[in-house]
KEDREN-407425 format. One record per residue (C-alpha): residue number from 1; residue in one letter; x, y, z. Coordinates in nm, 3 decimals. Layout:
{r NUM "A" {X Y Z}}
...
END
This chain:
{r 1 "M" {-9.395 6.187 -0.749}}
{r 2 "V" {-9.546 5.847 -0.837}}
{r 3 "W" {-9.731 6.010 -1.132}}
{r 4 "L" {-9.409 6.157 -1.264}}
{r 5 "I" {-9.215 5.833 -1.245}}
{r 6 "E" {-9.510 5.635 -1.415}}
{r 7 "T" {-9.526 5.911 -1.691}}
{r 8 "V" {-9.143 5.899 -1.763}}
{r 9 "Y" {-9.162 5.516 -1.749}}
{r 10 "N" {-9.438 5.507 -2.010}}
{r 11 "L" {-9.255 5.760 -2.223}}
{r 12 "L" {-8.934 5.568 -2.222}}
{r 13 "W" {-9.066 5.205 -2.249}}
{r 14 "G" {-9.414 5.240 -2.385}}
{r 15 "D" {-9.501 5.207 -2.756}}
{r 16 "L" {-9.434 5.553 -2.879}}
{r 17 "F" {-9.495 5.459 -3.249}}
{r 18 "V" {-9.733 5.175 -3.361}}
{r 19 "I" {-9.701 5.039 -3.712}}
{r 20 "P" {-9.995 4.834 -3.847}}
{r 21 "L" {-9.898 4.493 -3.990}}
{r 22 "P" {-10.088 4.264 -4.233}}
{r 23 "G" {-10.334 4.038 -4.057}}
{r 24 "G" {-10.450 4.310 -3.812}}
{r 25 "G" {-10.155 4.309 -3.587}}
{r 26 "S" {-9.911 4.592 -3.501}}
{r 27 "L" {-9.546 4.673 -3.434}}
{r 28 "G" {-9.489 4.900 -3.120}}
{r 29 "L" {-9.166 5.087 -3.096}}
{r 30 "S" {-9.049 5.254 -2.781}}
{r 31 "I" {-8.798 5.531 -2.751}}
{r 32 "L" {-8.521 5.284 -2.617}}
{r 33 "V" {-8.581 5.043 -2.898}}
{r 34 "L" {-8.558 5.331 -3.148}}
{r 35 "L" {-8.219 5.431 -2.991}}
{r 36 "L" {-8.062 5.094 -2.915}}
{r 37 "I" {-8.124 4.896 -3.228}}
{r 38 "P" {-7.987 5.167 -3.463}}
{r 39 "A" {-7.693 5.205 -3.235}}
{r 40 "G" {-7.635 4.828 -3.240}}
{r 41 "V" {-7.649 4.827 -3.623}}
{r 42 "F" {-7.426 5.139 -3.661}}
{r 43 "F" {-7.148 4.997 -3.427}}
{r 44 "T" {-7.167 4.655 -3.573}}
{r 45 "I" {-7.107 4.806 -3.922}}
{r 46 "R" {-6.830 5.039 -3.791}}
{r 47 "T" {-6.657 4.749 -3.616}}
{r 48 "R" {-6.685 4.547 -3.936}}
{r 49 "F" {-6.903 4.280 -3.759}}
{r 50 "L" {-6.677 4.250 -3.462}}
{r 51 "P" {-6.907 3.992 -3.280}}
{r 52 "V" {-6.859 3.740 -3.550}}
{r 53 "R" {-6.514 3.845 -3.689}}
{r 54 "M" {-6.338 3.867 -3.361}}
{r 55 "F" {-6.505 3.610 -3.146}}
{r 56 "P" {-6.175 3.401 -3.081}}
{r 57 "D" {-6.009 3.733 -2.969}}
{r 58 "M" {-6.295 3.795 -2.718}}
{r 59 "V" {-6.233 3.445 -2.561}}
{r 60 "K" {-5.846 3.495 -2.563}}
{r 61 "A" {-5.882 3.853 -2.403}}
{r 62 "M" {-6.020 3.688 -2.085}}
{r 63 "T" {-5.689 3.519 -2.019}}
{r 64 "E" {-5.484 3.843 -1.979}}
{r 65 "G" {-5.360 3.878 -1.627}}
{r 66 "K" {-5.284 4.187 -1.411}}
{r 67 "K" {-4.976 4.339 -1.260}}
{r 68 "Q" {-5.140 4.557 -0.981}}
{r 69 "H" {-5.275 4.370 -0.686}}
{r 70 "D" {-5.568 4.611 -0.622}}
{r 71 "S" {-5.685 4.639 -0.979}}
{r 72 "L" {-5.914 4.389 -1.167}}
{r 73 "S" {-5.809 4.141 -1.430}}
{r 74 "S" {-5.999 4.123 -1.755}}
{r 75 "L" {-6.174 3.805 -1.627}}
{r 76 "Q" {-6.262 3.964 -1.288}}
{r 77 "S" {-6.428 4.264 -1.472}}
{r 78 "L" {-6.618 4.008 -1.676}}
{r 79 "M" {-6.740 3.842 -1.355}}
{r 80 "V" {-6.870 4.171 -1.223}}
{r 81 "S" {-7.046 4.274 -1.532}}
{r 82 "T" {-7.193 3.915 -1.578}}
{r 83 "A" {-7.322 3.920 -1.222}}
{r 84 "T" {-7.543 4.219 -1.315}}
{r 85 "R" {-7.638 4.110 -1.660}}
{r 86 "V" {-7.720 3.749 -1.548}}
{r 87 "G" {-8.029 3.823 -1.321}}
{r 88 "M" {-8.400 3.788 -1.293}}
{r 89 "G" {-8.434 3.886 -1.656}}
{r 90 "N" {-8.260 3.564 -1.758}}
{r 91 "L" {-8.539 3.359 -1.586}}
{r 92 "V" {-8.850 3.551 -1.546}}
{r 93 "G" {-8.787 3.786 -1.843}}
{r 94 "V" {-8.740 3.507 -2.092}}
{r 95 "V" {-9.040 3.333 -1.970}}
{r 96 "A" {-9.241 3.656 -2.012}}
{r 97 "A" {-9.098 3.706 -2.356}}
{r 98 "I" {-9.197 3.361 -2.474}}
{r 99 "S" {-9.529 3.381 -2.303}}
{r 100 "A" {-9.617 3.707 -2.476}}
{r 101 "G" {-9.433 3.663 -2.804}}
{r 102 "G" {-9.396 3.283 -2.855}}
{r 103 "A" {-9.087 3.091 -2.918}}
{r 104 "G" {-8.980 3.317 -3.203}}
{r 105 "A" {-8.896 3.589 -2.943}}
{r 106 "I" {-8.583 3.389 -2.858}}
{r 107 "F" {-8.445 3.432 -3.214}}
{r 108 "W" {-8.481 3.809 -3.194}}
{r 109 "M" {-8.315 3.797 -2.858}}
{r 110 "W" {-8.007 3.630 -3.024}}
{r 111 "V" {-8.016 3.900 -3.300}}
{r 112 "T" {-8.029 4.180 -3.037}}
{r 113 "A" {-7.731 4.017 -2.859}}
{r 114 "L" {-7.521 4.015 -3.177}}
{r 115 "L" {-7.603 4.380 -3.228}}
{r 116 "G" {-7.561 4.476 -2.861}}
{r 117 "S" {-7.215 4.304 -2.851}}
{r 118 "S" {-7.066 4.578 -3.068}}
{r 119 "T" {-7.218 4.844 -2.860}}
{r 120 "A" {-7.080 4.681 -2.546}}
{r 121 "F" {-6.739 4.686 -2.710}}
{r 122 "V" {-6.745 5.062 -2.780}}
{r 123 "E" {-6.860 5.179 -2.434}}
{r 124 "A" {-6.623 4.939 -2.252}}
{r 125 "T" {-6.329 5.047 -2.452}}
{r 126 "L" {-6.409 5.412 -2.393}}
{r 127 "A" {-6.426 5.339 -2.015}}
{r 128 "Q" {-6.077 5.191 -2.043}}
{r 129 "L" {-5.945 5.482 -2.237}}
{r 130 "H" {-6.073 5.743 -1.985}}
{r 131 "K" {-6.037 5.557 -1.655}}
{r 132 "E" {-5.856 5.715 -1.355}}
{r 133 "K" {-5.690 5.603 -1.032}}
{r 134 "D" {-5.927 5.517 -0.744}}
{r 135 "P" {-5.781 5.645 -0.414}}
{r 136 "L" {-6.058 5.485 -0.198}}
{r 137 "Y" {-6.065 5.127 -0.318}}
{r 138 "G" {-5.736 5.109 -0.503}}
{r 139 "G" {-5.705 5.020 -0.871}}
{r 140 "Y" {-5.900 5.217 -1.123}}
{r 141 "R" {-6.253 5.364 -1.168}}
{r 142 "G" {-6.451 5.521 -1.442}}
{r 143 "G" {-6.746 5.468 -1.674}}
{r 144 "P" {-6.980 5.695 -1.870}}
{r 145 "A" {-6.979 5.974 -1.616}}
{r 146 "Y" {-6.603 5.995 -1.662}}
{r 147 "Y" {-6.575 5.959 -2.037}}
{r 148 "I" {-6.856 6.197 -2.097}}
{r 149 "H" {-6.678 6.455 -1.874}}
{r 150 "H" {-6.354 6.402 -2.066}}
{r 151 "Y" {-6.520 6.456 -2.393}}
{r 152 "V" {-6.689 6.779 -2.281}}
{r 153 "E" {-6.359 6.911 -2.155}}
{r 154 "Q" {-6.208 6.841 -2.487}}
{r 155 "K" {-6.478 7.029 -2.652}}
{r 156 "R" {-6.402 7.321 -2.423}}
{r 157 "G" {-6.050 7.326 -2.539}}
{r 158 "G" {-5.923 7.128 -2.232}}
{r 159 "K" {-6.065 7.362 -1.978}}
{r 160 "K" {-6.105 7.174 -1.641}}
{r 161 "K" {-6.431 7.176 -1.450}}
{r 162 "R" {-6.531 6.976 -1.141}}
{r 163 "Y" {-6.870 6.883 -1.298}}
{r 164 "C" {-7.030 6.815 -1.635}}
{r 165 "I" {-7.402 6.844 -1.643}}
{r 166 "L" {-7.452 6.538 -1.858}}
{r 167 "S" {-7.217 6.336 -1.642}}
{r 168 "V" {-7.406 6.440 -1.335}}
{r 169 "L" {-7.735 6.337 -1.493}}
{r 170 "F" {-7.595 5.997 -1.591}}
{r 171 "A" {-7.450 5.934 -1.237}}
{r 172 "L" {-7.772 6.030 -1.072}}
{r 173 "S" {-7.979 5.815 -1.317}}
{r 174 "G" {-7.751 5.523 -1.231}}
{r 175 "L" {-7.789 5.555 -0.851}}
{r 176 "L" {-8.171 5.589 -0.893}}
{r 177 "C" {-8.185 5.280 -1.120}}
{r 178 "W" {-7.970 5.066 -0.875}}
{r 179 "C" {-8.187 5.166 -0.582}}
{r 180 "G" {-8.499 5.048 -0.778}}
{r 181 "I" {-8.319 4.722 -0.875}}
{r 182 "S" {-8.240 4.657 -0.507}}
{r 183 "Q" {-8.610 4.628 -0.430}}
{r 184 "V" {-8.680 4.406 -0.728}}
{r 185 "V" {-8.394 4.171 -0.619}}
{r 186 "S" {-8.522 4.114 -0.274}}
{r 187 "N" {-8.885 4.077 -0.374}}
{r 188 "S" {-8.793 3.821 -0.637}}
{r 189 "V" {-8.594 3.616 -0.386}}
{r 190 "T" {-8.851 3.616 -0.114}}
{r 191 "S" {-9.127 3.531 -0.351}}
{r 192 "A" {-8.933 3.237 -0.488}}
{r 193 "F" {-8.851 3.099 -0.145}}
{r 194 "Y" {-9.206 3.143 -0.032}}
{r 195 "N" {-9.338 2.952 -0.333}}
{r 196 "A" {-9.084 2.678 -0.306}}
{r 197 "F" {-9.047 2.628 0.067}}
{r 198 "S" {-9.336 2.841 0.223}}
{r 199 "I" {-9.068 3.049 0.414}}
{r 200 "P" {-9.225 3.375 0.537}}
{r 201 "P" {-9.074 3.678 0.355}}
{r 202 "I" {-8.946 3.837 0.670}}
{r 203 "Y" {-8.707 3.552 0.741}}
{r 204 "T" {-8.568 3.534 0.382}}
{r 205 "T" {-8.535 3.920 0.384}}
{r 206 "V" {-8.338 3.937 0.709}}
{r 207 "V" {-8.094 3.672 0.596}}
{r 208 "L" {-8.060 3.826 0.257}}
{r 209 "V" {-7.989 4.175 0.391}}
{r 210 "V" {-7.737 4.052 0.657}}
{r 211 "L" {-7.541 3.852 0.401}}
{r 212 "A" {-7.544 4.158 0.166}}
{r 213 "A" {-7.430 4.388 0.445}}
{r 214 "V" {-7.147 4.163 0.537}}
{r 215 "I" {-7.022 4.165 0.183}}
{r 216 "V" {-7.085 4.520 0.055}}
{r 217 "L" {-6.979 4.707 0.377}}
{r 218 "R" {-6.632 4.549 0.363}}
{r 219 "K" {-6.385 4.721 0.150}}
{r 220 "N" {-6.297 4.482 -0.135}}
{r 221 "A" {-6.510 4.176 -0.057}}
{r 222 "T" {-6.743 4.233 -0.351}}
{r 223 "V" {-6.514 4.113 -0.627}}
{r 224 "K" {-6.386 3.823 -0.417}}
{r 225 "V" {-6.742 3.699 -0.372}}
{r 226 "L" {-6.837 3.749 -0.736}}
{r 227 "D" {-6.529 3.564 -0.848}}
{r 228 "I" {-6.657 3.253 -0.680}}
{r 229 "M" {-7.033 3.295 -0.713}}
{r 230 "V" {-7.074 3.392 -1.090}}
{r 231 "P" {-6.889 3.080 -1.229}}
{r 232 "I" {-7.063 2.846 -0.990}}
{r 233 "M" {-7.418 2.983 -1.056}}
{r 234 "A" {-7.381 3.022 -1.440}}
{r 235 "G" {-7.200 2.682 -1.465}}
{r 236 "C" {-7.462 2.493 -1.268}}
{r 237 "Y" {-7.745 2.647 -1.466}}
{r 238 "F" {-7.570 2.568 -1.793}}
{r 239 "A" {-7.487 2.217 -1.693}}
{r 240 "L" {-7.836 2.130 -1.588}}
{r 241 "T" {-7.964 2.266 -1.920}}
{r 242 "I" {-7.724 2.047 -2.121}}
{r 243 "F" {-7.857 1.747 -1.915}}
{r 244 "I" {-8.211 1.836 -1.996}}
{r 245 "I" {-8.126 1.877 -2.368}}
{r 246 "L" {-7.940 1.554 -2.383}}
{r 247 "T" {-8.229 1.367 -2.223}}
{r 248 "N" {-8.475 1.530 -2.471}}
{r 249 "L" {-8.243 1.519 -2.777}}
{r 250 "G" {-8.505 1.389 -3.015}}
{r 251 "Q" {-8.717 1.699 -2.955}}
{r 252 "L" {-8.442 1.948 -3.033}}
{r 253 "P" {-8.504 1.981 -3.411}}
{r 254 "A" {-8.871 2.043 -3.344}}
{r 255 "V" {-8.787 2.321 -3.092}}
{r 256 "F" {-8.548 2.509 -3.329}}
{r 257 "T" {-8.803 2.469 -3.616}}
{r 258 "R" {-9.063 2.617 -3.391}}
{r 259 "I" {-8.823 2.907 -3.294}}
{r 260 "F" {-8.741 2.995 -3.656}}
{r 261 "E" {-9.104 2.956 -3.786}}
{r 262 "E" {-9.244 3.177 -3.520}}
{r 263 "A" {-8.952 3.428 -3.538}}
{r 264 "F" {-9.035 3.506 -3.897}}
{r 265 "G" {-9.407 3.515 -3.846}}
{r 266 "I" {-9.485 3.212 -4.062}}
{r 267 "R" {-9.783 3.133 -3.836}}
{r 268 "Q" {-9.798 3.475 -3.647}}
{r 269 "V" {-9.855 3.708 -3.945}}
{r 270 "A" {-10.185 3.565 -4.028}}
{r 271 "A" {-10.294 3.591 -3.668}}
{r 272 "G" {-10.156 3.943 -3.642}}
{r 273 "G" {-9.894 3.853 -3.380}}
{r 274 "F" {-9.565 3.914 -3.553}}
{r 275 "G" {-9.525 4.249 -3.384}}
{r 276 "A" {-9.544 4.079 -3.042}}
{r 277 "V" {-9.292 3.815 -3.138}}
{r 278 "L" {-9.038 4.068 -3.264}}
{r 279 "M" {-9.083 4.335 -2.994}}
{r 280 "N" {-9.095 4.090 -2.705}}
{r 281 "G" {-8.765 3.940 -2.812}}
{r 282 "V" {-8.601 4.271 -2.885}}
{r 283 "K" {-8.712 4.440 -2.560}}
{r 284 "R" {-8.618 4.150 -2.343}}
{r 285 "G" {-8.284 4.114 -2.521}}
{r 286 "L" {-8.202 4.479 -2.472}}
{r 287 "F" {-8.296 4.477 -2.105}}
{r 288 "S" {-8.114 4.158 -2.033}}
{r 289 "N" {-7.768 4.230 -2.191}}
{r 290 "E" {-7.767 4.601 -2.081}}
{r 291 "A" {-7.546 4.693 -2.389}}
{r 292 "G" {-7.561 5.070 -2.431}}
{r 293 "S" {-7.705 5.139 -2.088}}
{r 294 "G" {-7.357 5.232 -1.946}}
{r 295 "S" {-7.361 4.990 -1.656}}
{r 296 "A" {-7.096 4.744 -1.764}}
{r 297 "P" {-6.835 5.018 -1.848}}
{r 298 "C" {-6.814 5.090 -1.464}}
{r 299 "A" {-6.669 4.744 -1.436}}
{r 300 "A" {-6.466 4.768 -1.752}}
{r 301 "A" {-6.296 5.077 -1.629}}
{r 302 "A" {-6.173 4.902 -1.315}}
{r 303 "A" {-5.972 4.632 -1.522}}
{r 304 "E" {-5.611 4.650 -1.592}}
{r 305 "S" {-5.505 4.577 -1.944}}
{r 306 "S" {-5.218 4.628 -2.191}}
{r 307 "Q" {-5.468 4.749 -2.449}}
{r 308 "P" {-5.810 4.917 -2.400}}
{r 309 "A" {-5.959 4.727 -2.675}}
{r 310 "K" {-5.903 4.396 -2.496}}
{r 311 "I" {-6.143 4.484 -2.225}}
{r 312 "G" {-6.388 4.607 -2.498}}
{r 313 "L" {-6.372 4.248 -2.636}}
{r 314 "V" {-6.421 4.087 -2.301}}
{r 315 "Q" {-6.732 4.293 -2.234}}
{r 316 "A" {-6.862 4.215 -2.576}}
{r 317 "L" {-6.834 3.856 -2.483}}
{r 318 "G" {-7.031 3.913 -2.169}}
{r 319 "V" {-7.327 4.001 -2.393}}
{r 320 "F" {-7.299 3.659 -2.551}}
{r 321 "I" {-7.271 3.488 -2.222}}
{r 322 "D" {-7.588 3.659 -2.092}}
{r 323 "T" {-7.816 3.633 -2.383}}
{r 324 "I" {-7.685 3.361 -2.624}}
{r 325 "I" {-7.611 3.116 -2.343}}
{r 326 "I" {-7.800 3.193 -2.013}}
{r 327 "C" {-8.122 3.317 -2.173}}
{r 328 "S" {-8.119 3.027 -2.422}}
{r 329 "C" {-8.084 2.790 -2.127}}
{r 330 "T" {-8.412 2.916 -1.982}}
{r 331 "A" {-8.581 2.894 -2.328}}
{r 332 "M" {-8.456 2.538 -2.384}}
{r 333 "I" {-8.594 2.437 -2.042}}
{r 334 "M" {-8.936 2.575 -2.120}}
{r 335 "L" {-8.964 2.471 -2.483}}
{r 336 "L" {-8.854 2.113 -2.420}}
{r 337 "A" {-9.152 2.060 -2.177}}
{r 338 "P" {-9.485 1.957 -2.333}}
{r 339 "Q" {-9.697 2.261 -2.395}}
{r 340 "H" {-9.994 2.109 -2.206}}
{r 341 "I" {-9.781 2.121 -1.896}}
{r 342 "T" {-9.725 2.494 -1.910}}
{r 343 "D" {-10.047 2.607 -2.068}}
{r 344 "G" {-10.208 2.892 -1.859}}
{r 345 "L" {-9.911 2.947 -1.648}}
{r 346 "T" {-9.688 3.264 -1.642}}
{r 347 "G" {-9.373 3.393 -1.471}}
{r 348 "M" {-9.198 3.175 -1.218}}
{r 349 "D" {-9.489 2.932 -1.196}}
{r 350 "L" {-9.429 2.845 -1.564}}
{r 351 "L" {-9.060 2.801 -1.526}}
{r 352 "Q" {-9.094 2.589 -1.211}}
{r 353 "E" {-9.349 2.370 -1.364}}
{r 354 "A" {-9.123 2.321 -1.669}}
{r 355 "M" {-8.825 2.233 -1.437}}
{r 356 "K" {-9.051 2.000 -1.227}}
{r 357 "Y" {-9.131 1.813 -1.550}}
{r 358 "H" {-8.770 1.769 -1.628}}
{r 359 "I" {-8.625 1.666 -1.291}}
{r 360 "G" {-8.905 1.630 -1.050}}
{r 361 "E" {-8.964 1.828 -0.721}}
{r 362 "A" {-8.589 1.902 -0.710}}
{r 363 "G" {-8.662 2.125 -1.008}}
{r 364 "V" {-8.862 2.370 -0.797}}
{r 365 "I" {-8.592 2.395 -0.538}}
{r 366 "F" {-8.322 2.438 -0.811}}
{r 367 "T" {-8.528 2.715 -0.972}}
{r 368 "A" {-8.580 2.907 -0.639}}
{r 369 "A" {-8.204 2.862 -0.567}}
{r 370 "T" {-8.098 2.982 -0.903}}
{r 371 "L" {-8.323 3.284 -0.902}}
{r 372 "A" {-8.190 3.366 -0.543}}
{r 373 "M" {-7.820 3.347 -0.670}}
{r 374 "F" {-7.881 3.540 -0.988}}
{r 375 "S" {-8.066 3.809 -0.809}}
{r 376 "F" {-7.820 3.828 -0.523}}
{r 377 "S" {-7.520 3.855 -0.738}}
{r 378 "T" {-7.703 4.131 -0.932}}
{r 379 "F" {-7.728 4.342 -0.613}}
{r 380 "I" {-7.361 4.296 -0.515}}
{r 381 "G" {-7.262 4.389 -0.878}}
{r 382 "I" {-7.463 4.708 -0.893}}
{r 383 "L" {-7.310 4.833 -0.573}}
{r 384 "F" {-6.974 4.780 -0.738}}
{r 385 "Y" {-7.098 5.002 -1.028}}
{r 386 "A" {-7.228 5.264 -0.775}}
{r 387 "R" {-6.872 5.323 -0.648}}
{r 388 "S" {-6.753 5.529 -0.939}}
{r 389 "N" {-7.087 5.727 -0.979}}
{r 390 "V" {-7.098 5.814 -0.610}}
{r 391 "A" {-6.720 5.928 -0.623}}
{r 392 "Y" {-6.797 6.140 -0.927}}
{r 393 "L" {-7.085 6.310 -0.758}}
{r 394 "F" {-6.953 6.351 -0.393}}
{r 395 "G" {-6.579 6.317 -0.414}}
{r 396 "D" {-6.345 6.068 -0.239}}
{r 397 "K" {-6.515 6.035 0.098}}
{r 398 "W" {-6.602 5.707 0.268}}
{r 399 "C" {-6.913 5.850 0.431}}
{r 400 "F" {-7.083 5.896 0.099}}
{r 401 "Q" {-6.987 5.555 -0.029}}
{r 402 "T" {-7.121 5.401 0.289}}
{r 403 "A" {-7.440 5.612 0.297}}
{r 404 "Y" {-7.537 5.485 -0.055}}
{r 405 "K" {-7.463 5.129 0.049}}
{r 406 "I" {-7.694 5.170 0.352}}
{r 407 "L" {-7.973 5.322 0.128}}
{r 408 "A" {-7.944 5.022 -0.097}}
{r 409 "L" {-7.955 4.780 0.188}}
{r 410 "V" {-8.274 4.960 0.318}}
{r 411 "M" {-8.430 4.929 -0.028}}
{r 412 "L" {-8.340 4.558 -0.028}}
{r 413 "F" {-8.512 4.517 0.302}}
{r 414 "V" {-8.822 4.699 0.203}}
{r 415 "G" {-8.861 4.515 -0.120}}
{r 416 "G" {-8.844 4.183 0.052}}
{r 417 "L" {-9.151 4.252 0.253}}
{r 418 "A" {-9.368 4.424 -0.016}}
{r 419 "A" {-9.357 4.503 -0.389}}
{r 420 "Y" {-9.398 4.876 -0.471}}
{r 421 "T" {-9.464 4.895 -0.844}}
{r 422 "F" {-9.346 5.263 -0.868}}
{r 423 "V" {-9.016 5.159 -0.721}}
{r 424 "W" {-8.972 4.893 -0.989}}
{r 425 "D" {-9.066 5.164 -1.243}}
{r 426 "L" {-8.799 5.383 -1.090}}
{r 427 "G" {-8.538 5.127 -1.172}}
{r 428 "D" {-8.655 5.108 -1.531}}
{r 429 "V" {-8.667 5.481 -1.554}}
{r 430 "G" {-8.311 5.499 -1.428}}
{r 431 "V" {-8.171 5.259 -1.683}}
{r 432 "G" {-8.380 5.430 -1.956}}
{r 433 "L" {-8.225 5.769 -1.879}}
{r 434 "M" {-7.884 5.624 -1.836}}
{r 435 "T" {-7.904 5.474 -2.188}}
{r 436 "I" {-8.020 5.801 -2.342}}
{r 437 "F" {-7.733 6.003 -2.184}}
{r 438 "N" {-7.477 5.729 -2.269}}
{r 439 "L" {-7.579 5.690 -2.631}}
{r 440 "M" {-7.561 6.072 -2.687}}
{r 441 "I" {-7.179 6.055 -2.627}}
{r 442 "L" {-7.118 5.715 -2.782}}
{r 443 "Y" {-7.165 5.817 -3.134}}
{r 444 "P" {-6.927 6.126 -3.127}}
{r 445 "M" {-6.674 5.928 -2.916}}
{r 446 "S" {-6.695 5.594 -3.104}}
{r 447 "G" {-6.392 5.700 -3.320}}
{r 448 "Q" {-6.166 5.663 -3.018}}
{r 449 "A" {-6.280 5.313 -2.952}}
{r 450 "L" {-6.244 5.224 -3.322}}
{r 451 "K" {-5.882 5.365 -3.312}}
{r 452 "A" {-5.806 5.151 -3.014}}
{r 453 "L" {-5.946 4.849 -3.215}}
{r 454 "E" {-5.717 4.927 -3.497}}
{r 455 "E" {-5.414 4.952 -3.270}}
{r 456 "Y" {-5.499 4.616 -3.119}}
{r 457 "Q" {-5.527 4.459 -3.461}}
{r 458 "Q" {-5.193 4.618 -3.568}}
{r 459 "S" {-5.016 4.477 -3.268}}
{r 460 "K" {-5.160 4.136 -3.345}}
{r 461 "K" {-5.000 4.155 -3.693}}
{r 462 "Q" {-4.664 4.264 -3.554}}
{r 463 "A" {-4.656 3.999 -3.283}}
END
């Protein structure tokens, strides 16, 4: 079983094609990079560069309210999707990308976010178009499992069926992915608290699991908690970064010069390192913003909106928030610290040392607390996503919803005490398979999202 997971992981995320570059380096391309980047380019062109052209509309769409008490507003759907996007990848992932690919990796993360924003618009709009009433939690539910099912039914001439094989595969992949992520979440939190406060993992794990259980086992506590938690954690991290930038304002031009120089390999090509710069930025950007994976549409479907395209615009904005803002915050914290301070360090040690340089010992505590909040919100968010997939597979029964939540809590507990690499790989395999199944249907269904966008733009002209 472990061998199978590792094999599939290497197939999805490993370098399937290696292109030699001048200077002796190489450019490794994985299956997911080969799928997601062309998809982002395709949807960006089809939407006529929506991320740039319609950015004001993205911001405005957040303000739309709701009429039904038990549904989500556009802003609430953004809070749920942001909770899962803004996680460990925004801290440790960015550190890893810069460590392996240099400062230039940040530029390619920005490019990936711009492309991914269009993909996020398409999948979120489709989720809105094909959502359905949720008899268990109230409001609406949906996501790729549902819009894939509707597409297959249409191809069959409207013939109704309980299951669609591709939808089942997507839903199972999602549940596998989120179980794997549960272990990563708790392991990250316990490691951070042990490094910062020397708290034994068992104590942190118990508190983490109890808090999570109190939230996720209650019917509708998830959204209420994320409504409060996400703005606070993202706002505090952003505010601290602004403070650090202002106190190091003179270094900012040099930092941006370094990012752009290294992004285009002005120094890296000669050393054969341009491939590492490009791929580390692209891979980390794809993993962080989740565009195309089919996760965020589960939140998009739960929202109430006067027009489906508005929720698509909101989720497109979510990609900006995750990568352009939060990931850039981590990058600035690192790059504004002297290089001799961080030389030889990796992962959380590197970030904590950089933060310690900027604000003293409080920086270590702040980093641990931030990682804990980012990771914990991710766990709460993925269990919201799991609702619709569990319902698709097993129907409208509380026992199955509760059983999956308990399984995720068990994984959360296990992960806090020990790191099992194959379970981490299971999460990556799950998200990789989700992406493949989702993209298979996004291309043929994208016309529906584009039609919804056109209707939105026509309504703007008539208003």
